[in-house]
N, C-alpha and C positions, 0 to 999 in steps of 0.2 A: 524225805526224798527223792524224789526218783531219778535213779544215775541216768545222766547223759553220753550218750559212746557220740565220739568223731573219732574220723577215720580219716588218718594222716591228714588230722589237723598243722596247718602249716601258722606262718605271721599272718596272711590273709585272708585265709580258709580254711576248711575241710572239708575234701572229697565228700562227704557224708555225715548227717547226723540224723542219731536215733534218739529217739525220745516217746514214753508210751505207747509201744507200737509201731507207731509212725519216723517214718523216713524219707529224709530230705536230702535230696542229691545235688550239688554244687553243680550251674551249669556247666554241661559235656559240652568239647570240640576232639574235635580227629585231631589226633596226631600228624598223617598224613596229610601235607595239607597242599599238594598235588594233585589228589584226588580231586575231581566235579561234588556238587552237592550233592547227588544218589552216591559216591561214595564215603564222601565223609558221613551224610545222617548214617549207613551202614555202622559204621565204626564207629560212633557217636552209640547207635544202638547198642552195639554190642559191650562198649565199655557198661552203659548203666546198666546190662544184665549182668555184668561181674557184679558191680555195685550194690548190685540189689539181692544177687545169690549172698553178698557176703553175710549180711545182714539178715540172711533168714525169707527174704523175703521174691517174688519176683513181677513180670507186666501183670500178669493176673487180678495184680493187687497196684495199680496207680489207681489214682483220683485226680490227680493234677498234673498238667502237662502247660509248660511256656515254652514257646520255639523262637529264635530268632533268625533270620532272613535274615543275607547280605543283601537280596534282591528278593521282594517280594513274587519278581514273576518266577523263582525255584517250586514257591508254594506247590505248585504241579507234582513233579519232580520230585519233590523233599518227603510228600504226600501217598508215593507209588508205596515208597520203602519204608516209610511209617506205617501206613496200613496191612502191607505184606507183614511188616513186625508186630500188630496186635495184635489179639486173641479175640477173638468172636462173636461181638457185641460189649467187650472189655477197653472199649476207649474210655478214657479221663475226657475230664473235663478238659478243658484246652485255649490256648492265645496261643495267636502267630502275628508275630508283627516284622517289618524291615527296623532292623539296626543297624550303626556303623559296632563294625564289632570291633575286640582291640586287635588281633593282627588283619591287614585287609585281604589275606589269604582267606581267614576262615570265612567259610561260608550259612553255615548255618551252627548255632547252636541250642543246646537241648536240657532240661534242669523240669526235671519229675518231684514226686512226691509219693508215697507209698504206702501203702499197713503195709504188715503181719498177717 
């Protein structure tokens, strides 16, 4: 039976789950909720980088992403930060939708899946 590795498993979720060379991340949100959508996106992507690195992979190995925005009109600002972070030619499949997030100060939440 293959081992499932959970990072910081809590009662509701884990920050990451690794199985068979795939790394599934939680929906990541910013800690500094005073930042605008660009600032929150940059903070989130840095946290994603750290989680992926902890599992021996990086953003060149992204397969799938889900992005939730509090206001879909922020999509362009979020995309500028997102595109600067992605490696050339390395965009994953992605969905980006408007949603009510857990805390109204959260402007964006991003969840990714990568392989090793």
